[in-house]
Residue, then its C-alpha position, 0 to 999 in steps of 0.5 A: x951076601x949070606x943070603x939069597x930069595x926066590x920064589x920056592x927057595x932061599x939061599x942062606x948062612x946055615x944054622x944048627x937044625x939046618x947043618x943037621x938035618x943036612x949030617x942027617x941025610x948025607x951021610x945018616x939016611x939010610x936010604x940016601x936016594x940023593x946019592x945014587x945020582x953020583x957019579x961013580x968017582x966021587x968018594x964020600x967016606x964018612x965025618x964026624x958030625x963035628x968036623x962035617x960042621x967046622x966045614x960050614x965055618x969056610x970061608x972063601x975069602x973073610x966074609x964069604x961063606x963058601x955055603x950056602x943051606x938051600x932051604x924050600x919051605x921053612x927045611x933044609x932040602x940041600x946045599x952049594x959050595x964056591x971054592x976059589x982058585x986064585x987070586x986072578x979070580x977074583 
């Protein structure tokens, strides 16, 4: 599954435009208002755009993306991710 459609938002594999918007929001935007809600133990070091793009290619299982972009009004407004702990969770 690479897309989930809801009434107000939908999830999809990020395209290049989504990735650029999310990178800007996370690393370039001077205000980064969303970060004021992060727990104090979350450290986010700056990474290059090319490294950020590569992270979007990660899969937790063949054909299952590790992250999906959250889309509202045709714009990426965030993302959600998953990770696989071990074979017992499959």
